[in-house]
Structures are given as structure tokens and as C-alpha cells.
C-alpha positions, 0 to 999 in steps of 0.5 A: 499500499502506497500513501501519499503525504500532505504538508503535515507528513500526514498520509492522505492517500490509501491504497492507490486512492485519495479517499478524502475526495468523493469522486476520486478514482483508484490508481490500484493496478493501473501502473500509475503511482500516486505522486507526492505534492510538489512545490511550483516556482511561486512556492505554492504546494501543488497536490497536497489537497490544501486549496489555498496558499498565501503564496498563491497568485489567487490570494493576491489577485487584482485587475493588474494580475495577468491570468497567464501566471497560473497557466502551465504544468506547474499548477497541475499535479499528475495524480491529485488533479480534479481532471481524474474525476472526469468519466473519460479519465475514469475510464482511462484508468479502468482500462489499464486495470487487469480483468476483474475475473483473475485469479478464477479464470485460466488465462488461455482455456475457456473451461466453461466451453460446452457445459450448458 
């Protein structure tokens, strides 16, 4: 089991999912591992599930703020991002998981053939 840690070094991930997010998908058995939070060039921690930061341009927004300062990859966490909650991305994760019939199915023989 991999646990992701927040800025207080407390685990926020359980068994490759983020249970504190009601619609969060599971990354378990997909080959995608939960990534730890990171700090971007503004000093904002991304991916810790705290949604405000005194370093964020959002907290200091004015008419003079260029919205482009909050664009780009440094504002997106690879596994703790709201985009994973979309139907398309959940389907993508499901397609990476092994079939649910395992371990009760033989990988090459259909033992039910001709039994009906």
C-alpha cells in the first residue's frame, strides 16, 4: 500500500486512491502511482489537497494580475488533480486495470465451454 503525504507529513492516500475526494478514482493496479505534492516556482505546494496558499497569485489577485501566471504544468499535479474525476479519465484508468475475473479464470482455456 502506498500512502501519499500532505504538508503535515500525514498520509492522505490509501491503497492508491484519495478517499477524501468523493469522486476520486483508484490508481490501484493501473501502473500509475500516486505522486507526492511538489512546490512550484511561486512557492505554492501542488497536490497536497489544501486549496489555498498565501503564495498563490489567487490570494493576491487584482486587476493588474495577468491570468497567464497560473497557466502551465507547474499548476497541475499528475495524480491529485480534479481532471481525474472526469468520466473519460476514469475510463482510461479502468482500461489499464487487469480483468476482474482473475484469479478465477484460466488465462488461455475456457473451461466453461460446452457445459451448458
